[in-house]
C-alpha positions as CSV (number, residue, x, y, z in Angstrom):
1,M,-93.3,81.4,61.2
2,I,-90.2,83.6,60.7
3,I,-89.4,86.4,63.2
4,L,-87.3,89.2,61.9
5,L,-84.1,89.7,64.1
6,S,-82.4,92.5,62.3
7,K,-82.8,96.1,63.5
8,L,-84.8,98.5,61.3
9,H,-83.2,101.8,60.4
10,Q,-86.3,103.9,60.8
11,P,-86.9,107.2,62.6
12,L,-89.1,105.6,65.2
13,K,-87.6,102.8,67.4
14,R,-89.7,99.7,67.0
15,K,-89.8,96.7,69.3
16,L,-90.2,93.1,68.1
17,Y,-93.2,91.2,69.5
18,P,-94.0,87.5,69.0
19,Q,-97.4,88.3,67.5
20,I,-95.7,90.1,64.6
21,S,-94.2,88.1,61.8
22,L,-93.3,88.1,58.1
23,N,-93.3,86.0,55.0
24,N,-96.1,83.8,56.3
25,T,-97.0,80.9,54.0
26,D,-100.7,81.2,54.8
27,M,-100.9,84.9,53.8
28,D,-102.0,86.1,50.4
29,T,-98.9,87.3,48.6
30,D,-100.7,90.4,47.3
31,N,-101.3,91.5,50.9
32,C,-98.9,94.0,52.4
33,I,-100.3,93.8,56.0
34,T,-102.8,91.3,57.5
35,L,-104.4,91.6,60.9
36,K,-105.8,88.4,62.3
37,D,-108.0,88.2,65.4
38,L,-106.2,91.2,66.7
39,A,-106.9,92.9,70.1
40,I,-105.3,96.2,70.9
41,G,-105.0,98.5,73.9
42,Y,-102.6,99.6,76.7
43,K,-101.2,97.8,79.7
44,G,-103.4,94.7,79.0
45,K,-106.6,96.7,78.8
46,I,-108.4,95.9,75.5
47,I,-109.8,98.9,73.6
48,L,-110.7,97.0,70.4
49,S,-110.8,93.2,69.6
50,D,-111.7,90.8,66.8
51,I,-109.8,93.0,64.2
52,N,-109.5,91.2,60.9
53,F,-108.6,92.9,57.7
54,S,-105.8,93.1,55.1
55,L,-104.2,95.8,53.1
56,K,-103.1,94.9,49.6
57,K,-100.0,96.4,48.0
58,G,-100.8,99.7,46.5
59,E,-104.2,99.9,48.1
60,F,-105.7,103.2,49.5
61,A,-107.7,102.6,52.7
62,V,-109.4,104.9,55.1
63,L,-109.7,104.1,58.8
64,F,-112.9,105.9,60.0
65,G,-114.3,106.3,63.5
66,S,-115.2,108.8,66.2
67,N,-112.7,110.5,68.4
68,G,-111.4,108.2,71.1
69,S,-112.5,105.0,69.2
70,G,-109.0,103.5,69.0
71,K,-107.9,104.7,65.6
72,T,-104.5,106.0,66.7
73,T,-103.9,103.0,69.0
74,L,-104.4,100.8,66.0
75,F,-101.9,102.8,64.0
76,K,-99.4,102.6,66.8
77,T,-99.9,98.8,66.9
78,I,-99.3,98.4,63.2
79,L,-96.2,100.6,63.5
80,R,-95.0,98.3,66.4
81,I,-94.8,101.2,68.8
82,I,-97.1,99.3,71.1
83,P,-97.6,95.5,71.2
84,P,-100.9,93.8,70.3
85,I,-102.6,92.2,73.3
86,Q,-103.9,89.3,71.3
87,G,-103.8,88.1,67.7
88,T,-101.2,88.4,64.9
89,I,-99.9,91.0,62.5
90,L,-98.5,89.5,59.3
91,Y,-96.3,91.1,56.6
92,G,-96.1,89.5,53.2
93,N,-92.5,90.3,52.1
94,S,-89.2,89.0,53.3
95,Q,-88.7,92.1,55.4
96,Y,-91.0,94.5,57.3
97,P,-92.3,97.3,55.0
98,K,-90.8,100.7,55.4
99,F,-93.4,102.9,57.1
100,G,-93.9,106.6,56.7
101,Y,-96.0,108.1,59.5
102,V,-97.7,111.5,59.5
103,P,-98.9,112.1,63.1
104,Q,-101.7,114.5,64.1
105,R,-100.4,118.0,63.6
106,K,-101.9,119.3,66.9
107,Y,-99.2,117.4,68.9
108,L,-96.4,119.0,66.9
109,D,-97.4,122.7,66.4
110,E,-95.7,124.1,69.5
111,I,-92.5,121.9,69.6
112,Y,-90.8,122.7,66.4
113,P,-88.6,125.9,66.6
114,F,-87.1,124.8,63.3
115,T,-87.4,125.7,59.6
116,A,-89.6,123.7,57.3
117,E,-86.4,122.2,55.7
118,E,-85.1,121.1,59.1
119,V,-88.3,119.4,60.0
120,V,-88.2,117.3,56.8
121,L,-84.6,116.5,57.4
122,M,-85.5,115.0,60.8
123,G,-87.1,112.2,58.8
124,T,-83.7,111.0,57.6
125,F,-82.2,110.7,61.1
126,G,-83.0,107.0,61.4
127,S,-80.7,106.2,58.5
128,I,-77.5,107.8,60.0
129,K,-75.5,107.1,63.1
130,P,-76.1,109.3,66.2
131,F,-74.2,112.7,66.1
132,S,-73.1,112.0,62.5
133,P,-73.5,114.9,60.0
134,S,-76.3,114.4,57.5
135,P,-74.8,113.4,54.1
136,A,-75.4,115.5,51.0
137,S,-77.6,112.8,49.5
138,N,-80.1,113.3,52.4
139,H,-80.3,117.0,51.6
140,I,-80.9,116.3,48.0
141,L,-83.7,113.9,49.0
142,V,-85.2,116.5,51.3
143,N,-85.3,119.1,48.6
144,Q,-87.0,116.6,46.2
145,C,-89.6,115.7,48.8
146,L,-90.3,119.4,49.5
147,K,-90.8,119.9,45.7
148,D,-93.1,116.9,45.6
149,V,-95.4,118.5,48.2
150,G,-95.2,122.0,46.8
151,M,-93.2,123.5,49.7
152,F,-89.7,124.0,48.3
153,E,-90.0,127.8,48.1
154,L,-90.9,128.0,51.8
155,R,-88.2,125.6,53.0
156,K,-86.4,128.3,55.0
157,Q,-89.5,129.6,56.8
158,L,-90.0,128.6,60.4
159,F,-92.4,125.7,60.8
160,S,-94.3,127.6,63.5
161,E,-95.0,130.4,61.0
162,L,-96.7,128.2,58.4
163,S,-100.4,127.8,57.9
164,G,-102.1,124.6,59.0
165,G,-102.2,123.3,55.4
166,Q,-98.6,124.1,54.8
167,K,-97.5,122.4,58.1
168,Q,-99.4,119.3,57.0
169,R,-97.5,119.3,53.6
170,I,-94.2,119.5,55.5
171,L,-95.1,116.6,57.7
172,I,-96.0,114.6,54.7
173,A,-92.7,115.5,53.1
174,R,-90.9,114.4,56.4
175,S,-92.6,111.0,56.0
176,L,-91.6,110.7,52.4
177,V,-87.9,111.0,53.0
178,T,-88.0,107.6,54.7
179,K,-88.8,106.2,51.2
180,P,-91.8,104.3,52.6
181,D,-93.7,101.4,51.2
182,V,-96.7,102.1,53.5
183,L,-97.8,105.6,54.4
184,L,-100.0,106.1,57.5
185,L,-101.7,109.5,57.9
186,D,-103.4,110.3,61.2
187,E,-106.1,113.0,60.6
188,P,-104.2,114.7,57.8
189,I,-106.9,117.2,56.9
190,T,-108.3,118.0,60.3
191,G,-108.1,121.6,61.4
192,V,-107.4,123.1,58.1
193,D,-109.7,125.2,55.9
194,I,-111.8,123.7,53.1
195,H,-109.4,124.8,50.3
196,A,-106.4,123.3,52.1
197,Q,-108.4,120.1,52.7
198,R,-109.1,119.7,49.0
199,K,-105.4,120.4,48.1
200,I,-104.0,118.0,50.7
201,T,-106.4,115.3,49.5
202,E,-105.3,115.8,45.9
203,L,-101.7,115.7,47.0
204,I,-102.2,112.4,48.8
205,S,-104.0,110.9,45.8
206,E,-101.1,112.1,43.5
207,L,-98.5,110.5,45.8
208,H,-100.5,107.3,45.9
209,K,-100.5,107.0,42.1
210,K,-97.0,108.4,41.4
211,R,-95.1,106.4,44.1
212,K,-97.4,103.3,44.1
213,L,-97.7,103.6,47.9
214,T,-99.9,101.5,50.2
215,I,-101.8,104.2,52.2
216,M,-104.0,104.2,55.2
217,M,-105.6,107.5,56.3
218,V,-107.4,108.1,59.5
219,T,-110.3,110.4,59.8
220,H,-113.3,111.0,62.2
221,E,-115.2,113.1,59.6
222,V,-117.2,111.1,57.0
223,H,-117.1,113.9,54.5
224,H,-113.3,113.7,54.6
225,I,-113.4,110.2,53.0
226,P,-112.4,110.4,49.3
227,R,-114.9,108.6,47.1
228,W,-112.2,106.8,45.2
229,V,-110.7,104.9,48.1
230,N,-110.2,101.1,47.7
231,K,-111.3,100.2,51.3
232,I,-113.1,101.8,54.3
233,I,-112.4,100.3,57.7
234,H,-115.0,101.5,60.2
235,I,-114.7,101.4,64.0
236,H,-118.3,101.4,65.0
237,H,-119.5,100.7,68.5
238,Y,-116.1,99.2,69.4
239,K,-116.2,96.8,66.4
240,V,-114.1,97.0,63.3
241,V,-116.1,96.5,60.1
242,L,-115.5,96.9,56.4
243,G,-118.0,98.8,54.3
244,S,-118.7,101.0,51.3
245,L,-118.8,104.7,51.6
246,E,-122.6,104.6,51.3
247,E,-122.8,102.0,54.2
248,I,-120.5,104.1,56.4
249,I,-122.6,107.2,55.7
250,S,-125.8,105.3,56.6
251,L,-124.3,104.1,59.9
252,S,-123.2,107.6,60.7
253,R,-126.6,109.0,60.1
254,I,-128.2,106.3,62.3
255,D,-125.8,107.2,65.2
256,E,-126.9,110.9,64.9
257,I,-130.6,110.0,65.6
258,P,-131.4,110.8,69.3
259,N,-132.5,107.8,71.5
């Protein structure tokens, strides 16, 4: 088992844990990420256990579960922001994949007194030395990502003045400037109107196909799950299970029946 010792140049500072390794000989080479017998939580308290699933390169997966079920904690564990309590996370390449992370917008709405362009530029800060000026190439990349999400014309507008759907597009653009292999989106269409939900879903689908990204999207609303996804990972009664959209809908309806 090989442990990566080099520092990753990414916006979020990640720690290295013994349960996280790469280039494992027992792993399917088509897999981008594999979770084996994983238990996650905080300060030794387990929230979810017996987590076993893989994401193949280029796959689009949805992580579905109710609020407070552990979806965001699982994301943070995959991102190496917090350590797994038990089990192993394996990566199939000779280096950790580059992650793009789109957090829940509700945590960011009030803390960005910046323009849309400046918010996207923040995604490049992990690639430059502290206090160094941002090179021209980063500004070119920012402009391209703004065009890719349809927000170039509004790049000078304050982030706080944008609509919910527009803010979400900016946060997606911010994740794209990291040139990710894997894109993790935490509730990307929650809190926006139906028209914006459809447009953002179409944008994510387009980025998936155009950039050949591996994508995992979190949602707690079953009707937010696109019908064309490759895999649905369902957190149900503190268990992580895989199922089809029809099976997930069936389980959700059963849970709505009063005892």
